[in-house]
C-alpha positions in Angstrom: 0.0 0.0 0.0 1.2 3.5 -0.9 1.2 5.8 2.2 1.7 9.6 2.2 3.5 10.8 5.4 3.3 14.6 6.1 5.6 15.6 8.9 7.7 18.7 9.1 10.2 17.4 11.8 13.0 15.5 10.0 13.7 13.1 12.8 10.1 12.2 13.4 9.4 11.8 9.7 12.4 9.5 9.2 11.5 7.4 12.3 7.8 7.1 11.3 8.8 6.2 7.7 11.1 3.4 8.9 8.5 1.9 11.2 5.8 1.9 8.6 8.1 0.5 5.9 8.8 -2.5 8.2 5.1 -3.6 7.6 5.9 -3.8 3.8 4.3 -0.4 2.8 5.8 2.2 0.4 6.1 5.5 2.1 6.2 8.9 0.4 7.6 11.6 2.7 6.8 15.4 2.5 7.2 18.2 5.0 4.3 20.5 4.3 0.6 20.4 3.3 1.5 22.1 0.0 4.0 19.4 -0.8 1.4 16.8 0.0 -1.1 18.3 -2.4 1.5 18.3 -5.2 2.3 14.6 -4.5 -1.4 13.7 -4.6 -1.9 15.5 -7.9 0.4 12.9 -9.6 -0.1 9.8 -7.4 -3.0 8.0 -5.6 -2.7 7.5 -1.8 -5.3 5.5 0.1 -3.7 6.1 3.4 -2.4 9.5 4.7 -0.6 10.3 8.0 -0.8 14.0 8.8 0.9 16.0 11.5 -1.5 18.5 13.1 1.0 21.3 13.4 2.7 22.1 10.0 4.3 25.3 8.6 1.7 27.1 6.5 -1.5 25.1 6.2 -2.1 22.8 9.2 -2.7 19.1 9.0 -6.2 19.5 10.3 -7.0 22.1 7.6 -5.6 19.7 5.0 -7.8 16.9 6.4 -10.9 19.0 6.1 -10.1 19.9 2.5 -9.4 16.3 1.5 -12.7 15.1 3.0 -14.5 17.8 1.0 -13.2 16.3 -2.3 -15.4 14.1 -4.4 -13.3 11.1 -3.5 -12.7 12.3 0.0 -14.3 9.3 1.7 -12.1 6.9 -0.2 -8.9 7.4 1.9 -8.0 6.7 5.5 -6.5 9.7 7.4 -4.5 9.3 10.6 -3.9 12.6 12.4 -0.7 12.7 14.6 -0.8 15.3 17.3 0.9 16.4 20.5 -2.5 17.6 21.8 -4.1 15.4 24.4 -7.1 17.5 25.4 -10.4 15.7 24.7 -11.8 18.7 22.9 -8.8 18.9 20.6 -9.1 15.1 19.8 -12.8 15.5 19.2 -12.0 18.4 16.8 -9.6 16.0 14.9 -12.4 13.5 14.4 -14.9 16.2 13.4 -12.5 17.4 10.8 -12.7 14.0 9.1 -9.8 12.1 10.6 -10.5 8.3 10.8 -8.3 8.1 13.8 -5.6 9.9 15.7 -2.2 9.2 17.3 -0.7 11.3 20.1 2.9 12.2 20.6 5.3 10.8 21.8 4.4 7.9 19.5 4.0 4.5 21.2 5.2 1.7 18.7 2.5 -0.7 19.8 -0.2 1.9 19.3 1.2 2.8 15.9 1.0 -0.8 14.8 -2.6 -1.0 16.1 -3.5 2.1 14.1 -1.8 0.8 11.0 -3.6 -2.6 11.3 -7.0 -0.8 11.7 -6.2 1.4 8.7 -5.2 -1.6 6.5 -8.4 -3.3 7.4 -10.6 -0.3 6.8 -9.0 0.5 3.5 -9.5 -3.1 2.4 -13.1 -2.9 3.4 -13.6 0.4 1.6 -12.0 -0.9 -1.6 -14.2 -4.0 -1.5 -17.4 -2.0 -1.1 -16.6 0.4 -4.0 -15.7 -2.5 -6.3 -18.8 -4.4 -5.2 -21.2 -1.5 -6.0 -19.7 -0.9 -9.5 -19.9 -4.6 -10.4 -23.4 -5.0 -9.0 -24.7 -2.2 -11.3 -23.3 -4.3 -14.3 -24.6 -7.7 -13.3 -26.0 -8.8 -10.0 -25.5 -12.5 -10.7 -21.7 -12.2 -11.2 -21.3 -10.7 -7.7 -22.9 -13.3 -5.5 -19.7 -14.1 -3.7 -19.0 -10.4 -3.0 -22.5 -9.8 -1.8 -22.2 -12.7 0.6 -19.2 -11.2 2.2 -19.8 -7.5 2.0 -20.2 -5.6 5.3 -23.3 -3.7 3.9 -26.7 -5.2 4.0 -28.1 -5.9 0.5 -31.4 -7.2 -1.0 -33.0 -7.4 -4.4 -36.7 -7.2 -5.4 -38.4 -8.1 -8.6 -41.1 -6.1 -10.4 -43.8 -7.5 -8.1 -41.8 -6.5 -4.9 -40.8 -10.1 -4.2 -37.4 -10.8 -2.6 -35.0 -12.4 -5.1 -31.9 -12.1 -3.0 -31.0 -11.3 0.6 -27.4 -11.3 1.8 -26.2 -12.4 5.3 -25.9 -8.9 6.6 -29.4 -8.1 5.5 -30.6 -11.3 7.3 -29.1 -9.9 10.5 -30.5 -6.4 9.9 -34.0 -7.7 9.2 -33.9 -10.3 11.9 -35.3 -12.8 9.4 -33.6 -15.7 7.5 -33.3 -15.5 3.7 -35.3 -18.8 3.5 -38.2 -17.0 5.2 -37.9 -14.0 3.0 -37.1 -15.3 -0.6 -40.2 -15.3 -2.8 -42.2 -13.3 -0.3 -43.6 -9.8 -1.0 -41.8 -6.9 0.8 -45.0 -5.3 2.0 -46.4 -8.6 3.4 -43.2 -9.4 5.2 -42.8 -5.9 6.5 -46.3 -4.3 6.7 -44.8 -1.6 9.1 -43.0 -0.1 6.0 -46.3 0.9 4.5 -46.5 4.7 4.2 -42.9 5.1 5.3 -39.9 6.9 3.7 -38.7 3.5 2.5 -41.8 2.8 0.6 -41.9 6.2 -0.9 -38.4 6.0 -2.2 -38.5 2.4 -3.4 -41.6 3.1 -5.5 -39.9 6.2 -6.9 -36.9 4.1 -8.0 -39.3 1.6 -9.6 -41.4 4.3 -11.3 -38.6 6.6 -12.5 -35.9 3.9 -13.0 -33.4 6.2 -11.4 -31.1 5.5 -8.4 -31.6 7.3 -5.2 -29.8 7.7 -1.9 -31.6 8.6 1.3 -31.5 8.2 5.1 -34.5 7.1 7.1 -35.5 5.9 10.5 -37.1 2.5 11.0 -40.8 2.4 12.1 -39.8 1.8 15.7 -37.9 5.1 15.7 -34.7 3.5 17.2 -32.5 2.9 14.2 -31.3 5.0 11.3 -30.3 3.6 8.0 -28.3 5.0 5.0 -29.8 3.4 1.8 -28.6 3.3 -1.8 -31.4 2.0 -3.9 -31.4 1.6 -7.7 -33.4 -0.1 -10.5 -32.2 -3.6 -11.3 -33.8 -6.2 -13.7 -37.2 -4.5 -13.6 -37.2 -4.4 -9.8 -35.3 -2.6 -7.1 -32.0 -3.5 -5.4 -30.7 -1.7 -2.3 -27.7 -1.5 -0.1 -28.3 -0.3 3.4 -26.2 0.4 6.4 -27.0 1.1 10.1 -25.9 4.6 10.8 -27.6 5.1 14.1 -24.4 5.8 16.0 -23.3 8.4 13.4 -26.7 10.1 13.5 -26.5 10.2 17.3 -23.0 11.7 17.1 -24.3 14.3 14.6 -27.2 15.1 16.9 -24.9 15.3 19.9 -22.6 17.8 18.1 -25.6 19.9 17.1 -27.0 19.8 20.7 -23.5 20.6 22.0 -23.4 23.6 19.6 -26.8 24.8 20.9 -25.7 24.4 24.5 -22.5 26.3 23.9 -24.5 29.1 22.2 -26.9 29.1 25.2 -23.9 29.2 27.5 -22.6 32.3 25.7 -26.0 33.9 26.0 -26.5 32.8 29.6 -23.1 34.2 30.5 -24.0 37.6 29.3 -27.5 37.5 30.8 -26.2 36.3 34.1 -23.5 39.0 34.2 -26.0 41.8 33.6 -28.6 40.1 35.9 -26.1 39.8 38.7 -25.2 43.5 38.4 -28.9 44.4 38.7 -29.3 42.0 41.6 -26.3 43.5 43.3 -27.9 46.9 43.2 -31.2 45.4 44.4 -29.7 43.4 47.2 -27.4 46.1 48.3 -30.1 48.8 48.5 -32.3 46.5 50.4 -29.5 46.0 52.9 -29.1 49.8 53.1 -32.8 50.2 53.6 -32.7 47.6 56.4 -30.0 49.7 58.2 -32.0 52.9 57.8 -35.4 51.4 58.8 -36.5 52.1 62.4 -36.4 49.0 64.6 -40.1 49.5 65.5 -41.2 49.2 61.8 -41.7 45.5 62.0 -43.8 45.2 58.9 -41.4 47.2 56.8 -38.4 45.2 58.0 -40.3 42.0 57.3 -41.0 43.1 53.7 -37.4 44.0 53.2 -36.3 40.6 54.5 -38.6 38.8 52.1 -37.4 41.0 49.2 -33.8 40.2 50.2 -34.5 36.5 50.3 -36.2 36.7 46.8 -33.1 38.5 45.4 -30.9 35.8 46.8 -33.0 33.1 45.2 -32.9 34.9 41.9 -29.1 35.1 42.2 -29.0 31.3 42.9 -31.1 30.7 39.7 -28.8 32.9 37.7 -25.8 30.9 38.9 -27.5 27.6 38.2 -28.3 28.7 34.6 -24.7 29.6 33.9 -23.3 26.4 35.4 -25.8 24.3 33.5 -25.0 26.0 30.2 -21.2 26.3 30.4 -20.0 24.4 33.5 -17.9 26.9 35.5 -14.9 26.5 37.7 -15.9 26.0 41.3 -15.7 29.0 43.6 -15.0 27.1 46.8 -15.5 27.7 50.4 -15.5 25.5 53.5 -19.0 24.3 54.3 -20.9 21.6 56.3 -22.3 19.0 53.9 -25.2 18.3 56.3 -26.6 21.8 55.8 -26.3 21.6 52.0 -28.0 18.2 51.9 -30.9 19.3 54.1 -31.4 22.5 52.1 -31.1 20.9 48.7 -33.3 17.9 49.6 -36.1 20.2 50.9 -35.9 22.3 47.7 -35.9 19.3 45.3 -38.7 17.4 47.0 -41.0 20.4 47.6 -44.4 19.8 46.2 -43.7 16.1 45.4 -45.1 12.9 47.0 -41.6 12.0 48.3 -39.9 12.6 51.6 -36.2 12.5 52.5 -34.9 10.3 55.3 -31.5 11.8 56.5 -28.8 9.7 58.1 -25.9 12.1 58.8 -23.5 11.8 61.8 -22.9 14.9 63.9 -19.1 14.6 63.5 -19.2 14.7 59.6 -16.1 16.4 58.4 -16.4 19.8 56.6 -15.6 20.0 52.9 -14.4 22.8 50.6 -16.7 23.1 47.7 -18.7 25.5 45.5 -22.1 25.3 47.4 -24.1 26.3 44.3 -22.6 23.6 42.1 -22.8 20.9 44.8 -26.5 21.8 45.4 -27.0 21.3 41.6 -25.5 17.8 41.9 -27.8 16.9 44.8 -30.8 18.4 43.0 -30.0 16.3 39.9 -29.8 13.1 41.9 -33.0 14.0 43.8 -34.8 14.6 40.5 -33.5 11.3 39.3 -35.0 9.7 42.4 -38.4 11.5 41.8 -38.5 10.1 38.3 -37.8 6.6 39.5 -40.5 6.8 42.2 -43.6 8.2 40.5 -45.9 6.6 43.1 -44.1 8.3 46.0 -42.1 7.0 48.9 -38.8 7.7 50.8 -35.5 8.8 49.5 -32.7 7.8 51.8 -29.8 10.3 52.1 -26.7 9.4 54.1 -23.3 10.9 54.6 -20.1 9.3 56.1 -16.5 10.1 56.8 -14.3 7.9 54.7 -10.6 7.3 54.6 -9.2 5.9 51.4 -5.9 4.2 51.0 -3.6 5.2 48.2 -3.7 2.2 45.9 -2.4 1.7 42.3 -5.2 2.0 39.8 -7.7 3.5 42.4 -10.2 6.0 41.0 -9.4 8.4 43.8 -6.1 9.1 45.5 -5.8 8.2 49.2 -7.0 10.6 51.8 -10.0 11.9 53.8 -13.3 12.1 52.0 -17.0 12.8 52.6 -19.2 10.1 51.0 -22.8 11.1 50.2 -25.2 8.4 49.1 -28.7 9.0 47.7 -30.9 5.9 47.4 -34.3 5.6 45.8 -36.7 2.7 45.9 -37.6 2.6 42.2 -37.1 -0.2 39.7 -33.3 0.3 39.4 -31.1 1.1 36.4 -31.2 -1.5 33.6 -27.9 -3.3 33.1 -27.6 -2.2 29.5 -27.9 1.4 30.5 -25.7 1.4 33.6 -22.6 2.3 31.5 -24.4 5.1 29.6 -26.2 7.1 32.3 -23.3 9.6 32.7 -22.9 10.1 28.9 -23.9 13.6 27.7 -27.5 13.7 26.3 -28.3 10.1 27.2 -31.8 9.9 28.6 -34.8 7.6 28.6 -37.2 10.5 29.4 -38.9 12.2 26.4 -38.8 15.6 28.1 -35.3 15.3 29.6 -32.2 17.0 28.3 -30.0 14.1 29.3 -27.5 16.5 30.9 -28.3 16.3 34.6 -26.1 13.4 35.5 -23.3 14.2 33.0 -23.0 17.8 34.3 -23.1 16.5 37.9 -20.3 14.0 37.1 -18.2 16.9 35.7 -18.9 19.1 38.7 -17.8 16.5 41.2 -14.7 15.7 39.1 -13.8 19.4 39.1 -14.0 19.2 42.9 -11.4 16.3 42.8 -14.1 13.8 43.7 -16.1 11.1 42.1 -19.7 10.4 41.3 -20.9 6.9 40.4 -23.8 4.4 40.4 -22.9 2.4 43.5 -25.7 -0.1 43.4 -28.7 -1.0 41.3 -31.4 -3.7 41.6 -35.1 -4.1 41.1 -35.4 -2.7 44.6 -33.8 0.6 43.7 -30.6 2.5 42.8 -28.0 4.1 44.9 -25.9 7.0 43.6 -22.9 8.0 45.6 -20.4 10.9 45.3 -17.1 11.5 47.2 -15.7 14.9 48.0 -12.3 15.7 49.7 -12.7 16.6 53.3 -11.3 20.0 54.5 -9.0 20.5 57.4 -10.4 23.9 58.2 -13.8 24.6 59.8 -16.4 26.8 58.0 -15.7 30.4 58.6 -17.8 32.3 61.1 -18.4 35.8 59.9 -18.7 38.3 62.8 -21.0 41.2 62.7 -19.3 44.3 61.5 -20.2 47.5 63.5 -22.1 50.2 61.6 -19.9 53.1 62.7 -16.3 53.8 63.5 -13.3 53.4 61.3 -11.9 49.9 61.0 -8.6 49.4 62.9 -6.7 47.9 59.9 -8.5 49.4 56.8 -9.3 53.0 56.1 -9.2 53.9 52.4 -10.7 51.6 49.7 -10.5 52.0 45.9 -13.4 50.6 43.9 -13.4 50.0 40.1 -16.6 49.1 38.2 -18.0 50.4 34.9 -21.6 50.2 36.2 -22.5 53.5 37.9 -25.1 51.8 40.1 -22.6 49.2 41.3 -20.0 51.9 42.1 -22.5 54.0 44.1 -23.9 51.0 46.0 -20.5 49.6 46.8 -19.3 53.0 48.0 -22.4 53.4 50.2 -22.0 49.9 51.7 -18.4 50.5 52.5 -19.2 53.9 54.0 -21.7 52.2 56.4 -18.8 49.9 57.4 -16.6 52.8 58.2 -14.4 53.0 55.1 -13.4 56.0 53.0 -14.1 55.2 49.3 -12.8 56.4 46.0 -14.7 54.9 43.0 -13.4 54.8 39.3 -14.8 53.4 36.1 -11.9 51.4 34.5 -8.4 50.0 35.0 -6.5 52.9 33.6 -8.2 55.3 36.0 -7.7 52.8 38.9 -3.9 52.5 38.2 -3.5 56.3 37.9 -5.5 56.9 41.1 -3.6 54.3 43.1 -0.2 55.7 41.9 -1.1 59.3 42.8 -2.3 58.2 46.3 1.0 56.4 46.9 3.0 59.5 46.0 1.0 61.6 48.5 1.4 58.9 51.1 -2.3 58.3 51.2 -2.2 54.6 50.3 -5.3 52.6 49.7 -5.5 49.7 52.1 -7.5 47.6 49.5 -8.8 47.7 46.0 -11.9 46.0 44.6 -11.7 45.4 40.9 -14.5 44.4 38.5 -13.2 41.5 36.3 -15.0 42.7 33.1 -15.0 46.3 32.0 -16.8 47.0 28.7 -14.5 48.8 26.3 -11.8 49.3 29.0 -9.1 47.5 31.0 -10.6 44.9 33.3 -9.5 43.4 36.7 -6.9 40.9 35.5 -5.0 43.5 33.5 -5.4 46.0 36.3 -4.0 43.8 39.0 -0.9 43.1 36.9 -0.2 46.9 36.5 -0.9 47.5 40.2 1.5 44.8 41.3 4.2 46.5 39.3 3.6 49.7 41.3 3.0 48.0 44.7 3.8 44.3 45.0 1.9 44.2 48.3 -1.3 45.6 47.0 -4.4 44.0 48.6 -6.8 43.4 45.7 -10.2 41.7 45.5 -11.6 40.4 42.2 -15.3 41.0 41.7 -17.4 39.5 38.9 -20.9 38.8 37.7 -19.7 35.7 35.9 -19.9 32.8 38.4 -17.5 30.7 36.3 -14.8 33.4 36.0 -11.5 31.6 36.4 -10.0 34.3 38.6 -12.9 33.9 41.1 -12.0 30.2 41.6 -8.2 30.7 41.6 -7.8 34.3 42.7 -4.5 33.8 44.6 -2.9 32.6 41.4 -3.8 35.9 39.7 -2.4 38.0 42.5 -5.7 38.7 44.3 -6.3 38.4 48.0 -10.0 37.6 47.8 -12.9 37.0 45.4 -16.4 38.7 45.5 -19.0 37.1 43.2 -22.0 39.3 42.3 -24.5 39.8 43.6 -23.1 40.5 47.1 -24.4 41.8 50.3 -23.0 44.2 52.9 -22.0 41.2 55.0 -20.2 39.6 52.0 -18.3 42.8 51.4 -17.2 43.0 55.1 -16.2 39.4 55.1 -14.1 39.5 52.0 -12.3 42.6 53.1 -11.5 41.0 56.4 -10.3 37.8 54.9 -8.2 39.6 52.2 -6.3 41.6 54.9 -5.7 38.5 57.0 -4.5 36.6 54.0 -2.1 39.4 52.9 -0.4 39.3 56.3 0.0 35.5 56.4 0.3 34.2 52.8 2.1 35.5 49.8 0.1 35.8 46.6 1.0 33.4 43.9 1.0 34.9 40.4 0.8 32.6 37.4 
């Protein structure tokens, strides 16, 4: 077999060429995509090995162009890449690569890929030859039809079966002895009125070939069909393409989800800004309201709670659509479980039975994301127990040993188990339930468990189906235990300057946020200077340093429309003052700097919307951190 190898690194190209030649193949070597195109203009290659990164046109771009050619599906393309990210590898397959091989190249894997390519190229060649020969004379190709990997059948002018190959027997679930001589519509009455009947009759009437895709009457399988007139009747090749169609649908759904994520991110950011103003002004109103105005204070408390619930929904939408990085803090799992279980089962015919020891270790998590995991598992239990009943929720302290091949490294973990009393998960579905978009519910997105799996994994834990039987299913997830205890935020006095902080610089491009943050800080006893973007923040900070009127902390909005945002600003400020105490603030709950603020040079993170108490707490923590821990800058 003649193989075209496209690799710009001389050593890699020579090594690969030598290894391939050892299998008896002829190898043509080129260093660029342009050289490959010139070689293909004068010679035919059924097998191409393309390096992803090439000077000029990349290997993946060449792959796309080759697949777009008329004969693009008549070659096997193996993409060699140093990329190992799942998204990059999926991109390679979407570009049309039959397979990929990651660097550094493992000899055994190379031999496996070559063996697969040799087999697929042989199959492709056989199918093409079989189709051409069958159009000339069906009788001379009996042997090929018997061994082809496509299903094939032939019908006479009266719609009677005259030939059925073994693959068709398997696809039909009928033996050829049962089918031969029988009429198509009598043997398969469910095809009446279907796309299959419409197209077969069109071929018969117009004596023209046709290619189409159609779903079987059960709605579970998709077939690619090549039908053409033959001997006064109809002959057809057909192939099960259910998996390919599912992959196409998954890619389409993924694209929609990504678009939704982009939209949700913008909406959540703007909504969180609005909710910040609402929540903050409610807090200010609560401070100003007379103590004796019980009704007014009650209304303000309800409004504040509603704003918090709206913020929670905004965060859930963003996490559902895009899957953000966790913004962690130390919490007690018992409180999260109780809160989430009550919320998830509200209005249902189920109740939760809690079994949680009082000495359960704390854990460091993103509460909103873990609540989403619990909610997804509770919804799963609700769908499994339509007649009602009890959902058993338990939590335990677990110490795992560090064993080779273990799914989790050794250490201290919190194990949470949620058990329903439904009919269990069928064995054939147990390995698919965490796959994206897999669902047995007609109105479900199929994303709940897959996103939950991703969230727990990002928390360095594990989610799995622990047990399933006709008596019910048990889902369990593990989260690393935290050494620290949940922080207790002390009430901050309403008057008097703080002992450690006096002057605060606030940067935000939203006027309402600037005004609100300034007012909240004023009530906490701070002197505030507010600016609109990073450039103004840097200049203001530098002028204050020259006058000896240093800011004790700066609060920087991560995203500034049309200006310099928080990440660029902190870099400039650290050049001026390496000990600057900075807090990152953002309405995007999946902002990377919120989750890993120390690595960006910040001392604290303040997600929007925030309250007066949140503001006081983050300032207190930032100052304490600046005194005890150096900031790590990536």
